[in-house]
C-alpha positions in Angstrom: -10.5 -8.1 -182.0 -12.4 -5.0 -182.9 -14.4 -5.7 -186.1 -13.9 -9.2 -186.0 -17.0 -10.8 -187.7 -17.8 -12.8 -184.8 -18.0 -9.9 -182.5 -19.8 -7.6 -184.2 -22.6 -10.5 -184.8 -22.6 -10.7 -181.1 -23.1 -7.1 -180.7 -25.9 -7.3 -182.9 -27.6 -9.9 -181.2 -26.8 -8.2 -177.7 -28.5 -5.1 -178.8 -32.0 -6.6 -180.0 -35.0 -5.0 -178.4 -38.3 -6.8 -177.1 -40.7 -3.4 -178.2 -39.3 -0.2 -179.6 -42.0 2.7 -180.0 -41.8 5.9 -182.0 -40.9 7.3 -178.6 -38.2 4.8 -177.7 -36.5 5.6 -181.4 -36.8 9.5 -180.7 -35.5 8.9 -176.8 -32.4 6.8 -178.1 -31.7 9.5 -180.8 -31.5 12.2 -178.2 -29.2 10.5 -175.8 -27.0 10.0 -178.9 -27.3 13.8 -179.6 -26.8 14.6 -175.7 -23.4 12.7 -175.9 -22.1 14.0 -179.3 -22.8 17.5 -178.1 -21.2 16.7 -174.6 -18.4 15.5 -176.4 -18.4 18.4 -178.9 -18.0 15.5 -181.9 -18.3 17.2 -185.5 -20.7 14.6 -186.7 -24.4 13.8 -188.2 -26.6 11.6 -186.3 -29.6 9.9 -187.7 -32.3 7.8 -186.7 -34.8 6.0 -188.5 -38.0 3.6 -187.7 -40.2 2.0 -190.0 -39.0 3.9 -192.9 -39.4 7.6 -191.2 -36.5 9.8 -190.2 -37.3 10.2 -186.3 -34.2 12.6 -185.8 -31.3 13.6 -188.1 -29.0 16.5 -186.7 -25.7 18.3 -188.2 -23.7 18.9 -185.2 -21.1 21.8 -185.5 -18.0 20.8 -187.6 -19.7 18.4 -189.5 -20.2 18.6 -193.5 -22.5 17.9 -195.8 -20.7 15.4 -197.3 -21.4 13.7 -193.7 -25.6 13.6 -194.4 -24.5 11.5 -197.7 -22.5 9.0 -195.5 -25.2 8.7 -193.0 -27.6 8.3 -195.8 -25.7 5.5 -197.5 -24.5 3.8 -194.1 -28.6 3.8 -193.4 -29.5 2.1 -196.6 -26.8 -0.5 -196.3 -28.3 -1.5 -192.6 -31.8 -1.0 -194.0 -31.2 -3.9 -197.0 -29.2 -6.0 -195.5 -30.2 -5.8 -191.8 -26.4 -5.6 -190.3 -24.4 -3.1 -189.3 -22.5 -1.0 -192.2 -19.2 -2.0 -190.1 -19.8 -5.8 -190.3 -20.6 -5.7 -194.2 -17.7 -3.7 -194.6 -15.6 -6.6 -192.7 -17.7 -9.3 -194.3 -16.5 -8.4 -197.9 -13.2 -7.1 -196.5 -12.7 -11.0 -195.7 -13.3 -12.2 -199.1 -11.2 -9.4 -200.3 -13.9 -7.7 -202.1 -16.2 -4.5 -201.2 -20.1 -4.6 -201.1 -20.0 -2.1 -203.7 -17.9 -4.5 -206.1 -21.5 -6.4 -206.6 -23.1 -5.3 -209.8 -26.5 -5.0 -207.9 -25.1 -2.3 -205.4 -24.8 1.1 -206.7 -22.0 2.7 -204.8 -24.0 6.0 -204.9 -26.9 4.5 -202.3 -24.7 2.2 -200.3 -21.4 2.1 -198.5 -19.7 -0.7 -196.2 -18.1 1.9 -193.7 -19.0 1.6 -189.9 -21.2 4.0 -188.4 -24.8 2.7 -189.0 -26.4 0.0 -186.5 -29.8 -2.0 -187.2 -32.6 -1.5 -184.6 -33.5 -5.0 -184.1 -36.6 -6.3 -182.8 -36.5 -9.9 -181.2 -38.2 -12.2 -183.8 -38.9 -9.9 -186.0 -35.9 -8.2 -187.5 -34.6 -4.4 -188.5 -37.1 -1.9 -188.2 -35.0 1.0 -188.0 -31.0 2.2 -187.7 -29.2 4.5 -185.5 -26.0 6.2 -187.6 -23.1 8.6 -187.5 -21.1 9.8 -189.7 -18.3 12.3 -189.3 -15.2 10.5 -187.1 -13.1 7.2 -188.4 -15.6 4.8 -189.5 -14.6 2.5 -186.3 -15.1 5.4 -183.7 -18.6 5.9 -185.7 -19.7 2.4 -184.9 -18.2 2.5 -181.3 -19.9 5.7 -180.3 -23.5 4.2 -181.9 -23.1 0.5 -180.1 -22.1 2.6 -176.7 -25.0 4.7 -176.9 -27.5 1.9 -177.8 -25.9 0.0 -174.6 -26.2 2.7 -172.6 -29.7 3.4 -173.3 -30.7 -0.3 -173.2 -29.3 -0.4 -169.8 -31.2 2.5 -168.7 -34.3 0.6 -170.2 -33.7 -2.6 -167.9 -33.0 -0.8 -164.7 -36.0 1.6 -165.0 -39.4 0.6 -163.3 
């Protein structure tokens, strides 16, 4: 079942990396950008690494609101080290929302899908890859698909 907590955690375990440089993060972002341009998706893409915005781009058809959604999704990933979709599903299973918590400001965090942690094995979250502009499940699926493609390219390259 898409969005099931165990499946979302399995994605996070699968999509961890041994190394991830600034150049790698940029290449990952450019791969995502290439995909959304080819598919003419009206989204904002965002890649962060070590507190830096490596790439942020608003594609035709996206709106200023998508920038805010990307920012809040990314904040969620950076704080909790899980995908923003996982956080939403986790709290939904409890009949709650992340922003129901008194210490979580809804203007800074959101538990809707579309941001995914860049995880280094043995270290944890060092950045994020995020999309906003589609339905949250589609945003999430797009990011996961690009991460899988990028990881497959890295393991088959000399």
